[in-house]
N, C-alpha and C positions, 0 to 999 in steps of 0.2 A: 604448945604445938597445935597446929591446925591441919586440916585434911590435906591441903596442898603440900605440906611438909613431909608427909608420910612417904617412905621408900620401901620397896620390897626387899626381902632378904636376898633373894635370887633374882636378878634383873631379867627382863623378857628377852629371850633369844629367838631370832627368826629361824625357823627350821628350813633347811635347804630342800627344795623340791627335787626329788630324784626320780628320773624316768627309768625306762627299761634299759638294761645294759650297763649297770654299774653305778658308781657314785658321782657321775659327772653332771647330772642334772640337765635341765632343759633339753638339748638335742642329744644327750647321752653319747657323745663322741661321734655322732653321725653327720656332723657338719651342718650345712644349710637344708634347704628344701629340695625337692625333686627326686629324681630316680635314685640318687645315692642315699637319700634319707630313709627310703622305704625298707621294710624288712625283707630279707631274701633277695636283695637287689643283685642283678647279674649284669656285669659289663664284660663285653668280649675282651679276652686277654690280648693286649697289644702285641705280645711277643709272637703270637700265632702268625701274624702277618709277616714278621721277619723270617720266621722259620720256613714259611711257604715261599718266600722270595729267594732264599739261599741258593737253590739250584741255578736260578737265572743269574744271580750275582757271581756265581762261580764260573760262568761262561758256558755251561751246558744248557741246552734248550734253545738258545739263540742261534748257535752255530754247531749244532750236534753233528752235522754231516761233514765237518771239517776233518781232514785226515791227519793222523798223528805220525804218518810215515815221514821220515826225513828225506827230502829231495836231494838228488846228487848235484854237485857243483858242475856247471856247464861250461865247456870250452869249445870254441869253434876251431876248425882246421886252420883257418887263417891265423889265429893266435899262435898255434903250434909252429906254423911256417916262420913267424917272426922270432920266436923265442928259442927254438931248438935248432941245433946244427944237424948236418947230414949224418945219418946213421946212429943217432942218439935214441935211447929208449925213453918212452913217455909213460910214467906211472905216477900215482899220487905222491910218492916221496920225491920224485924228480920235480914235480910241480911245486912242492913246498920249498925245495932247494932254490928254485928260481923265483920265489916270492910271488907266485901266482895263486897259491892256495894256502889256507891256514888250517891248523888243527881245530877240530870242533870238540870242545870239552875234553881235550887230551887224546882224541882218537882221529885216525885218518878218515876223512869223509869219502863218500863214493863220488866218482868222477864220471861224467858222461861227455863224450866227444860228438859234436854235431858237424854237419858237412858244409857249413857256411864259409865261404872263402876258397882261395886257391892253395893247393899243396903241390910243391915241385920236389921236395926233399924226401929221401927215403927214411922213414921213421918206424921204430918198433914200438907198438903199443901193447902194454900189459896191465892187467888188473883194472881195466876201465870199461865202462859200458859205452856203446856207440850207436849211432843211428845208421840206417841203411846207406844214406848218401855219404856219410863219413867213411863207411867201410869201403865203398867204391873209390872214394878219392884217395884213401891211404893205399889201397892195392894198386891203383893206377899209377901212383908215384913210385911204386916198387917196395913199399913197406909191408909189414905184416902185423896181424893182430893175434895176441896170445891171451887166452883167458885162463887165469890161474886162480 
């Protein structure tokens, strides 16, 4: 036996260099260099941006002044002249029966009558809003307006 034939009972084991933060060694689970590698690193939470945008994404803020009030369906006196006969009553249910109006989510919508066009027939208007020019045109033709 010679010196170069000698072997240790327990072979040399390289010890793992362990840094701060556990047994991971080298970067200790902190990735590479830079801001994220430093102790106590603070990065702005990205979700904060999304939370701040939510009101605008919801539609408020851009058009906050938009009205929620449902506007009435508009009919001119000229349309009533064509579709209704002499002495008939004009109301939302009659307009639905003549396929001039549809139910809005299962409910009768409000109806407004405007004074555009000519009216020669005597019509009875009920449960409708009306403009001043429509009122004069209806009364001139001999009809009447009934608010119920």
